[in-house]
C-alpha positions in Angstrom: 156.4 203.9 20.1 154.3 202.1 17.5 154.6 198.4 16.8 155.9 199.3 13.3 158.7 201.4 14.7 159.7 198.7 17.1 159.9 196.1 14.3 161.8 198.5 12.1 164.6 198.6 14.8 164.6 194.8 15.1 164.3 193.6 11.5 167.4 193.8 9.3 167.1 195.9 6.2 166.6 194.1 2.9 169.3 194.8 0.3 168.4 196.0 -3.2 169.5 192.6 -4.8 167.4 190.7 -2.2 164.4 193.0 -2.8 164.6 192.5 -6.6 165.0 188.7 -6.2 161.9 188.6 -3.9 159.8 190.6 -6.2 160.8 188.7 -9.4 158.6 186.1 -10.9 155.1 184.8 -10.3 153.4 182.8 -7.6 151.5 179.7 -8.6 150.5 176.5 -6.9 153.2 177.3 -4.3 151.0 180.0 -2.8 148.2 177.5 -2.0 150.7 175.1 -0.5 152.3 177.7 1.7 148.9 178.9 2.9 147.8 175.4 3.9 145.3 174.7 1.2 146.8 172.9 -1.8 144.6 174.0 -4.8 143.8 170.6 -6.3 141.1 172.1 -8.5 143.6 174.5 -10.1 146.1 171.6 -10.4 143.6 169.5 -12.3 142.5 172.3 -14.6 145.9 173.2 -16.0 146.0 172.6 -19.8 147.9 169.4 -20.5 151.2 169.9 -22.2 151.6 168.2 -25.6 154.2 168.5 -28.4 153.0 170.2 -31.5 153.5 168.5 -34.8 156.4 170.8 -35.5 158.0 170.0 -32.2 157.5 166.3 -32.6 159.0 166.5 -36.1 162.1 168.2 -34.6 162.5 165.4 -32.1 162.1 162.7 -34.7 164.3 164.5 -37.2 167.3 166.7 -36.1 167.3 165.5 -32.5 167.5 161.8 -33.6 170.1 162.7 -36.2 172.4 164.4 -33.8 172.1 161.6 -31.3 173.3 159.2 -34.0 176.2 161.5 -34.7 177.5 161.7 -31.1 179.7 159.0 -29.6 179.8 160.2 -26.0 182.6 157.8 -25.0 184.8 158.9 -27.9 183.9 162.6 -27.0 185.2 162.1 -23.5 188.7 161.5 -25.0 188.5 164.6 -27.2 189.3 168.2 -26.3 185.9 169.5 -27.4 182.8 168.8 -29.3 183.6 168.2 -33.0 183.0 171.2 -35.3 180.7 169.2 -37.6 178.3 168.6 -34.6 178.4 172.3 -33.7 177.7 173.2 -37.3 174.8 170.7 -37.3 173.3 172.3 -34.2 173.6 175.8 -35.7 172.1 174.9 -39.1 169.2 173.1 -37.5 168.5 175.9 -35.0 169.2 174.0 -31.8 170.3 177.4 -30.3 167.0 179.0 -31.2 164.4 176.9 -29.5 163.0 179.9 -27.6 163.6 182.7 -30.1 160.4 183.9 -31.8 159.7 182.8 -35.3 159.6 186.4 -36.5 163.3 186.5 -35.8 164.0 183.2 -37.5 163.8 181.0 -34.3 161.7 177.9 -33.6 159.6 179.5 -30.7 159.0 176.1 -29.0 157.1 175.8 -25.7 159.0 175.2 -22.4 157.6 171.6 -22.4 159.2 171.0 -25.8 162.4 172.7 -24.8 162.6 170.5 -21.7 161.9 167.4 -23.7 164.6 168.2 -26.3 167.3 169.0 -23.7 166.4 165.9 -21.6 166.5 163.6 -24.7 169.9 165.0 -25.6 171.1 164.5 -22.0 170.3 160.8 -22.1 173.0 160.4 -24.7 175.5 163.1 -23.9 175.8 165.7 -21.1 178.1 167.8 -23.2 175.6 167.9 -26.0 172.8 168.8 -23.7 174.6 171.6 -21.9 175.8 173.1 -25.3 172.2 173.3 -26.4 170.5 174.3 -23.2 172.6 177.4 -22.4 171.6 179.6 -25.3 168.0 178.5 -24.6 168.1 179.3 -20.9 169.4 182.4 -19.0 171.5 184.3 -21.5 171.6 187.0 -24.2 168.7 185.5 -26.3 166.1 185.5 -23.5 167.3 188.9 -22.1 167.1 190.4 -25.6 163.6 189.0 -26.2 162.3 190.6 -22.9 164.4 193.7 -22.5 166.3 194.5 -25.7 165.7 197.5 -27.8 164.1 196.9 -31.2 167.5 197.6 -32.9 169.2 195.1 -30.6 166.6 192.5 -31.2 166.6 193.0 -35.0 170.4 192.8 -35.1 171.2 189.9 -32.8 168.2 187.6 -32.6 168.3 186.5 -36.3 172.0 185.9 -36.0 171.6 183.9 -32.8 168.7 181.9 -34.5 170.9 180.5 -37.2 174.1 180.2 -35.1 175.9 183.0 -36.9 176.5 184.3 -33.4 177.2 182.0 -30.4 176.2 183.6 -27.1 177.5 183.3 -23.6 176.5 185.1 -20.4 179.1 186.1 -17.7 177.8 186.6 -14.2 180.0 184.6 -11.8 183.3 186.2 -10.6 186.1 184.6 -8.5 185.1 186.9 -5.7 181.3 186.6 -6.0 179.1 183.6 -6.7 175.9 183.4 -4.8 176.2 187.0 -3.5 175.7 188.6 -6.8 175.4 192.0 -5.1 179.1 191.7 -4.3 180.4 191.4 -7.8 183.6 193.4 -8.1 183.3 193.8 -11.9 182.7 197.5 -12.4 182.0 200.1 -15.1 182.6 203.9 -14.7 180.4 206.3 -16.7 182.8 208.3 -18.8 183.3 209.8 -22.3 185.1 208.0 -25.1 185.4 207.7 -28.8 182.9 205.5 -30.7 182.6 205.3 -34.4 184.6 208.6 -34.8 182.6 210.6 -32.2 183.0 211.3 -28.6 180.0 209.8 -26.7 179.0 209.0 -23.1 179.6 205.3 -22.4 181.1 203.0 -19.8 184.7 201.9 -19.1 184.3 198.3 -17.9 186.7 196.0 -16.2 185.8 192.4 -15.4 187.1 188.9 -14.5 184.6 186.1 -14.9 184.8 182.3 -14.7 182.6 179.2 -15.2 181.1 180.7 -18.3 179.6 178.1 -20.6 180.3 178.5 -24.3 182.8 181.3 -23.5 185.6 179.7 -25.5 183.6 179.7 -28.7 181.2 182.6 -28.1 181.1 185.5 -30.6 178.9 187.7 -28.4 179.3 188.2 -24.6 176.5 189.0 -22.2 178.1 190.7 -19.2 176.9 191.7 -15.7 178.7 194.4 -13.8 178.1 197.3 -11.4 177.9 200.9 -12.8 179.3 203.9 -11.0 178.8 207.5 -12.1 181.6 209.2 -10.2 181.7 212.3 -12.4 177.9 212.9 -12.3 177.5 212.6 -16.1 174.1 211.0 -15.7 172.9 212.6 -12.5 173.7 213.0 -8.8 173.6 209.3 -7.9 177.0 207.6 -7.8 176.2 203.9 -7.5 173.7 203.0 -10.2 173.5 199.2 -9.7 174.0 195.9 -11.6 173.7 196.3 -15.4 173.7 193.9 -18.3 175.4 194.6 -21.6 176.0 192.7 -24.8 179.5 193.0 -26.2 180.9 191.5 -29.5 183.9 189.3 -29.0 185.7 191.3 -31.6 185.3 194.5 -29.6 188.7 195.9 -28.5 189.8 194.6 -25.1 187.5 191.6 -24.8 189.3 188.4 -23.7 187.5 185.1 -24.4 189.2 181.8 -24.8 190.8 180.1 -21.7 188.7 177.1 -20.9 187.9 175.0 -17.8 187.5 171.2 -17.7 184.2 170.5 -15.9 184.5 166.9 -14.8 185.8 165.9 -18.1 182.4 166.6 -19.8 183.4 168.2 -23.0 181.2 171.2 -23.3 182.8 174.6 -23.7 183.3 176.4 -20.4 185.8 179.0 -19.5 186.8 182.6 -18.6 186.4 186.1 -19.9 188.3 189.2 -18.8 188.6 192.8 -19.8 190.4 195.8 -18.5 189.1 199.4 -19.0 187.1 198.4 -22.1 185.1 201.3 -23.4 181.6 200.5 -24.6 178.8 202.8 -25.8 175.5 203.0 -24.1 174.0 201.1 -27.0 175.7 198.0 -25.8 173.5 198.0 -22.6 170.6 195.5 -23.0 167.6 197.8 -23.4 169.8 200.9 -23.7 170.8 203.5 -21.1 167.4 203.4 -19.4 168.2 199.9 -18.1 171.3 200.9 -16.2 170.8 199.4 -12.7 168.0 197.0 -13.8 170.4 194.1 -14.5 169.7 192.0 -11.4 166.0 192.4 -11.8 166.2 191.3 -15.4 168.4 188.3 -14.6 166.3 187.0 -11.7 163.1 187.4 -13.7 164.5 185.4 -16.6 166.2 182.8 -14.4 162.8 182.1 -12.7 161.7 180.4 -15.9 165.0 179.0 -17.2 165.8 177.3 -13.9 162.7 175.1 -14.2 163.7 173.7 -17.7 167.3 172.8 -18.4 168.8 171.5 -15.2 165.7 169.6 -14.1 165.6 168.1 -17.5 169.1 166.7 -17.0 168.0 165.2 -13.7 165.1 163.5 -15.4 167.3 162.3 -18.2 169.7 160.7 -15.7 166.9 158.9 -14.0 165.2 157.6 -17.1 168.5 156.4 -18.5 169.2 154.7 -15.1 165.8 153.1 -14.9 165.8 151.7 -18.4 169.3 150.2 -18.3 169.0 149.0 -14.7 165.7 147.1 -14.8 166.7 145.6 -18.2 170.0 144.5 -16.8 168.5 143.2 -13.5 166.0 141.1 -15.5 168.7 139.6 -17.8 171.6 139.2 -15.4 171.3 136.0 -13.3 173.1 134.8 -10.2 172.4 131.5 -8.5 170.0 130.7 -11.3 167.7 133.6 -10.8 167.6 137.2 -12.2 169.4 139.6 -9.8 166.2 141.7 -9.7 164.6 139.0 -7.6 167.0 139.5 -4.7 165.5 141.7 -2.0 168.5 143.8 -1.6 168.3 144.8 -5.3 164.6 145.0 -5.2 164.8 147.8 -2.6 167.0 149.8 -4.9 165.1 149.0 -8.1 161.8 150.2 -6.4 163.5 153.4 -5.3 164.8 154.0 -8.9 161.3 153.4 -10.4 159.4 155.4 -7.8 161.7 158.4 -8.0 161.8 158.4 -11.8 158.0 158.6 -11.6 158.3 161.6 -9.3 160.9 163.3 -11.6 158.8 162.9 -14.8 155.7 164.1 -13.0 157.6 167.2 -11.7 159.1 167.9 -15.2 155.7 167.8 -16.8 153.9 169.9 -14.2 156.6 172.5 -14.0 156.8 173.0 -17.8 153.0 173.1 -17.9 153.1 176.1 -15.6 155.8 177.7 -17.7 153.6 177.0 -20.8 151.0 179.3 -19.2 153.5 182.2 -19.5 154.2 182.1 -15.8 157.6 182.6 -14.2 157.1 180.9 -10.9 160.4 181.5 -9.1 159.7 179.4 -6.0 158.4 176.4 -8.1 161.4 176.5 -10.4 163.8 176.7 -7.5 162.1 173.6 -6.0 162.4 171.9 -9.4 166.1 172.7 -9.9 167.1 171.6 -6.4 165.1 168.5 -5.9 165.2 167.2 -9.5 169.0 167.4 -9.8 169.3 165.8 -6.3 166.9 163.0 -7.2 168.7 162.4 -10.5 171.9 161.9 -8.4 170.1 159.5 -6.0 168.8 157.4 -8.8 172.1 157.2 -10.6 173.9 156.2 -7.4 171.4 153.3 -6.9 171.8 152.3 -10.6 175.6 152.3 -10.2 175.3 150.0 -7.1 173.1 147.5 -8.9 175.1 147.4 -12.2 178.3 147.3 -10.1 181.3 146.2 -12.2 179.4 146.8 -15.5 178.7 150.4 -14.4 182.3 151.3 -13.7 183.9 149.9 -16.9 183.9 152.9 -19.3 183.2 152.3 -23.0 180.6 152.6 -25.7 178.3 150.0 -24.0 178.3 151.7 -20.6 175.0 153.6 -20.2 175.7 155.2 -16.9 179.3 156.6 -16.8 178.7 159.7 -18.8 175.7 160.8 -16.8 177.4 159.9 -13.6 180.3 162.2 -14.4 178.0 165.0 -15.5 175.6 164.9 -12.6 177.5 167.1 -10.2 177.5 169.9 -12.8 173.7 170.3 -12.5 174.1 170.3 -8.7 176.4 173.3 -8.7 175.2 175.8 -11.3 172.3 178.3 -11.5 172.4 178.5 -7.8 174.3 175.8 -5.9 171.9 173.3 -4.4 172.9 174.0 -0.8 172.1 177.7 -1.4 168.9 176.9 -3.2 167.5 174.7 -0.5 168.7 176.6 2.6 168.0 180.2 1.4 165.9 180.4 -1.7 162.9 178.1 -1.5 161.4 179.0 1.8 163.0 182.5 2.0 161.5 183.5 -1.3 158.4 181.4 -0.8 157.6 183.2 2.5 157.7 186.7 1.0 155.9 185.7 -2.2 153.3 183.2 -1.0 152.2 184.8 2.3 149.2 187.0 1.4 150.3 189.9 3.7 154.0 189.6 4.6 155.5 191.4 1.7 153.2 194.4 2.2 153.9 194.4 5.9 157.7 194.3 5.4 157.4 197.2 2.9 155.4 199.2 5.4 157.8 198.5 8.2 160.6 200.2 6.2 158.3 202.9 4.7 158.8 206.6 5.4 155.2 207.5 4.5 153.4 209.5 7.2 150.4 207.2 7.3 152.6 204.0 7.3 151.6 203.2 10.9 147.9 203.2 10.1 148.4 201.1 7.0 150.6 198.7 8.9 148.1 198.2 11.7 145.5 197.2 9.1 147.8 194.7 7.4 148.9 193.4 10.9 145.2 192.7 11.7 144.8 190.8 8.5 148.0 188.8 9.2 146.9 187.9 12.7 143.5 186.8 11.4 145.3 184.7 8.7 147.5 183.1 11.3 144.6 182.2 13.7 142.7 180.6 10.8 145.9 178.6 10.0 146.2 177.4 13.5 142.5 176.3 13.7 142.8 174.5 10.4 145.9 172.6 11.6 144.2 171.6 14.9 141.1 170.4 13.0 142.8 168.4 10.4 145.4 167.0 12.9 142.8 165.6 15.3 139.7 165.1 13.2 140.7 163.0 10.1 137.2 163.2 8.6 137.7 166.9 8.0 140.6 166.2 5.5 138.9 166.6 2.2 139.7 164.9 -1.1 138.3 165.7 -4.6 139.9 162.9 -6.7 137.7 160.7 -8.8 140.0 157.8 -8.0 139.7 155.9 -4.7 143.4 155.0 -4.6 144.3 158.7 -4.8 141.8 160.1 -2.2 143.6 158.8 0.9 146.8 160.4 -0.2 145.1 163.7 -1.1 143.7 163.8 2.4 147.2 163.3 3.8 148.5 166.1 1.6 145.8 168.4 2.9 146.7 167.5 6.5 150.4 168.1 5.9 149.9 171.5 4.2 147.5 172.6 7.0 150.4 171.9 9.5 152.9 173.8 7.4 151.1 177.1 7.5 151.1 177.7 11.3 154.7 176.5 11.6 155.7 179.2 9.1 153.7 181.8 11.0 155.1 180.9 14.4 158.7 180.9 13.0 158.3 184.4 11.6 156.6 185.6 14.8 159.2 184.1 17.2 162.4 184.3 15.2 161.7 187.3 12.9 164.7 188.3 11.0 166.8 185.6 12.6 164.9 183.0 10.6 167.0 184.1 7.7 170.1 182.9 9.5 168.5 179.7 10.8 169.1 178.0 7.5 168.6 174.4 8.7 165.1 175.3 10.1 164.0 177.3 7.1 165.3 174.6 4.7 163.1 172.0 6.4 160.0 174.2 5.9 161.1 174.6 2.3 161.3 170.8 2.0 157.7 170.5 3.2 156.6 172.9 0.5 158.7 171.1 -2.1 157.5 167.6 -1.3 153.9 168.8 -1.3 154.5 170.3 -4.7 156.1 167.0 -5.9 153.1 165.1 -4.5 150.7 167.3 -6.4 152.7 166.6 -9.6 152.5 162.8 -8.9 148.7 163.0 -8.4 148.3 164.9 -11.7 150.5 162.6 -13.7 148.8 159.5 -12.4 145.3 160.9 -13.0 145.9 162.5 -16.4 148.9 161.1 -18.2 149.5 157.4 -17.4 148.3 155.0 -20.2 147.4 152.2 -17.8 146.6 153.0 -14.2 146.6 149.3 -13.3 150.3 149.0 -14.5 151.2 152.4 -13.0 149.6 151.8 -9.5 152.7 150.5 -7.7 154.8 153.3 -9.3 152.2 155.9 -8.1 151.9 154.5 -4.6 155.7 154.4 -4.1 156.1 157.9 -5.5 153.3 159.6 -3.5 154.3 157.8 -0.3 157.9 158.8 -0.7 156.9 162.5 -1.2 154.6 162.5 1.8 157.0 160.6 4.0 159.8 163.1 3.2 157.5 166.0 3.8 156.3 164.7 7.1 159.8 163.8 8.3 161.0 167.4 7.4 158.1 168.8 9.5 158.9 166.6 12.4 162.6 167.5 12.3 161.7 171.2 12.1 159.6 171.0 15.3 162.1 168.9 17.1 164.9 171.4 16.5 162.9 174.6 17.0 164.9 176.6 19.6 162.1 177.9 21.7 160.8 175.3 24.1 157.3 176.7 24.9 156.7 177.4 21.2 157.9 173.9 20.3 155.3 172.6 22.7 152.6 174.7 21.0 153.7 173.4 17.6 153.4 169.8 18.8 149.9 170.6 20.0 148.8 172.3 16.8 150.0 169.5 14.6 149.4 166.5 16.8 153.1 165.7 16.4 154.5 164.0 19.6 156.8 161.6 17.9 159.4 161.9 15.2 158.6 158.6 13.6 157.0 158.5 10.2 155.7 155.2 8.7 158.0 154.1 5.9 157.3 152.4 2.6 156.5 148.8 3.1 158.6 145.9 1.9 155.6 144.5 0.1 155.3 147.6 -2.0 159.0 147.6 -2.8 158.8 144.0 -3.9 155.7 144.7 -6.0 157.2 147.8 -7.7 160.6 146.1 -8.4 158.8 143.2 -10.0 156.5 145.6 -12.0 159.5 147.6 -13.2 161.0 144.6 -14.9 157.9 144.1 -17.0 157.8 145.3 -20.6 154.9 147.6 -19.8 153.4 150.9 -21.0 154.4 152.7 -17.8 158.0 151.6 -18.2 157.9 152.9 -21.7 156.4 156.2 -20.5 159.1 156.6 -17.8 161.9 155.9 -20.2 160.6 157.7 -23.3 163.4 160.2 -23.3 166.0 157.5 -24.0 166.3 157.1 -27.7 167.8 153.8 -28.6 170.5 154.0 -31.2 171.3 150.7 -33.1 174.3 149.1 -31.5 174.6 151.3 -28.4 174.4 150.1 -24.8 170.7 150.7 -24.5 170.0 148.8 -27.7 172.0 145.9 -26.5 170.2 145.8 -23.1 166.8 146.3 -24.7 167.3 143.5 -27.2 168.2 141.0 -24.4 165.3 142.3 -22.2 162.7 141.8 -24.9 164.1 138.5 -26.1 163.9 137.1 -22.6 160.3 138.2 -22.2 159.5 136.5 -25.5 161.0 133.2 -24.3 159.7 133.2 -20.7 157.4 130.2 -21.4 160.3 128.2 -22.9 162.7 129.1 -20.0 160.1 127.9 -17.5 159.8 124.7 -19.5 163.5 124.3 -19.4 163.8 124.8 -15.7 161.0 122.3 -15.1 162.7 119.7 -17.3 166.1 120.2 -15.7 164.6 119.8 -12.2 163.1 116.5 -13.4 166.1 115.1 -15.2 169.3 117.3 -14.6 171.9 117.5 -17.3 175.2 116.3 -15.7 177.7 117.6 -16.3 176.2 121.0 -17.1 179.0 122.2 -19.4 177.1 125.1 -20.9 173.6 126.4 -21.4 173.9 125.5 -25.1 174.9 122.0 -24.3 172.0 121.5 -21.9 169.6 122.8 -24.5 170.9 120.3 -27.0 170.4 117.5 -24.5 166.8 118.6 -23.9 166.1 118.8 -27.6 167.6 115.3 -28.1 165.3 114.1 -25.3 162.3 115.6 -27.0 161.7 118.2 -24.4 162.2 121.1 -26.8 161.3 121.7 -30.4 163.8 123.0 -33.0 161.8 126.3 -33.1 162.0 126.6 -29.3 165.7 125.9 -29.3 166.3 128.6 -31.9 164.4 131.2 -29.9 166.2 130.3 -26.6 169.6 130.3 -28.2 169.0 133.6 -29.8 168.0 135.1 -26.4 171.1 133.5 -24.8 173.4 135.2 -27.4 171.8 138.5 -26.7 172.0 137.9 -22.9 175.7 137.2 -23.2 176.3 140.5 -25.1 174.2 142.4 -22.6 176.1 141.3 -19.5 179.6 141.8 -21.0 181.5 145.0 -20.6 183.8 146.9 -23.0 187.3 145.7 -23.3 190.3 147.1 -25.2 193.4 145.7 -26.7 196.5 146.1 -24.5 198.7 148.8 -25.9 202.2 147.2 -25.9 203.7 150.2 -27.7 202.6 152.5 -24.9 203.9 150.1 -22.3 207.3 149.9 -24.0 207.5 153.7 -24.0 206.6 153.9 -20.3 209.3 151.3 -19.5 211.9 153.3 -21.5 211.0 156.4 -19.5 211.4 154.5 -16.3 214.8 153.2 -17.4 215.9 156.7 -18.4 214.8 158.1 -15.0 216.6 155.4 -13.1 219.7 156.0 -15.2 219.6 159.7 -14.5 219.2 159.1 -10.8 222.1 156.8 -10.8 224.3 159.3 -12.6 223.3 162.0 -10.2 224.2 159.8 -7.3 
């Protein structure tokens, strides 16, 4: 019995949906990471993403205008987004960011799309979701890539101007992650359409969690097709198919809505029972029956890297801006709270992770700008960037404490905090994305020979054995080289190369090369020893996926620092924290993987190959945390870069914080002078800051001009540290008391 035949009996078959998911999209920098040799030259040669004049004008114009129109706190008390805002979005083509200009769209780049969505998200999650969905996975993108000319010419111009509002329905109550199990079905049959009997589909469906469904005018729908009567051939099950159905079509039900965390974007259900549709409704026509999952996965590979990661970045930039400004202005025991080490640790984490997030956003969209659809990279971006956004928000909530939990127009965190779990759960729940997708898809796509080898194992060709043996030889050679590279770089540090022109980057680039070299043989040994069982060992495979992800994040951090920061001197502590955090997380994941590998002899071999005999990884030093937290409270160019998505609207919470922050920086010399004077001759009793300033002015310690500046700052400070408060509703209280009295009376009568 040949090796191929033996493996065929051992390895589980790959389902059609799995096969299509694995084959969808492109490989990019992820391939070099997986193979143990991060391609830093390719990284540095990627064209830098920039906004065109038209894209910048859109940000400065319609985006700024709609931000000024939205009161997110008021919106949270409404049932839905006001119609005038929806009309503004339609008229200004917010739903047509990706539609080609020849169809009336804006045809913006992925980088611009990301920047627009992220900017909207800093103000309102509901607004961002409403805009991002038509510009992500949905009818517009599917039509652009797969629609017939007739479908494109009919729908795309209507979608571009908001005449049609799209939604796309994939998730069913019985099938979420396992799309192959969707029960929604269509039977090939004959029916009447426009006065003629034609071959079409009789479709039944029940879908939920569908964004924009309550207001959609055109429904994108995924379902399985069955040809039980053989009208199209001798195959009964034809596979997942995508169709586009007008809301007005008989039998289509759209309208019931969900309430996702109180964030007021439209989300709801769609249902239909035995709805007859002609073949013309299938996206791309009859020839695309059964190609639906392939189409969806290919499009999702790009969209997943834009919208939800953008929301993670928006959360972080909003949190960074408001928290460092508040920490600088808010004082306890006579000093800014940002100088207390407990808060410094969290401030540094917020600043460093925000650097990671912006770097990943830029690099991922630069890859998409190249026309690539890197499925593994976008899965990494979706998972880690939404999780990092959550981490940063949690830290910001801890620091701002009481100010953060009092809802109102001045609160800069509450809206994002409520919306953050939404990004965690959609377009592939994060647990699924981490445990199954990143390494699972990465292995098949990034390994130079594995995909071909698996195909040959299941092949029925007569010469499959010979072809398999050739590929097996290449695979063995690849694995041996990986093992030798890991040994060399693990024990001989001088072999770890670095190409950076910046000395402060080189030591980290060497560390990246060492970690990647260790990853490659760990992946090889896992596949060799566990085989198909690796698919079930989700905790192990997730850790290998983490190593890949953190190496990708580290590459993004290096590129951002080398090519995009305006002042490397100011950015250095941000960079050092960000790169150390990425590498520490990657090294910890590798150590945990080895420590938990189930085969003892192989675990020993892994330790030998990687020089990993301890699970400890050097953490980020307290000195760096202190340095970064102090730097984050400076009014610097790097702070501006890492908060550029936050557009300050006059009178909003960010405006209030920023005014106090800048005012304090402007009067720092005077504040130091006041502290020195008060230490020399204390004002007793210290009734108020204003009173003390008056005493110092009377004593000749301060000029009238200095007093005016300091008092102006103090007024702005008092506004910044306050929280929203509302009048007590006596009428409502009286009504509630009346209801209680009535209830008590009823109870007494019943007794």
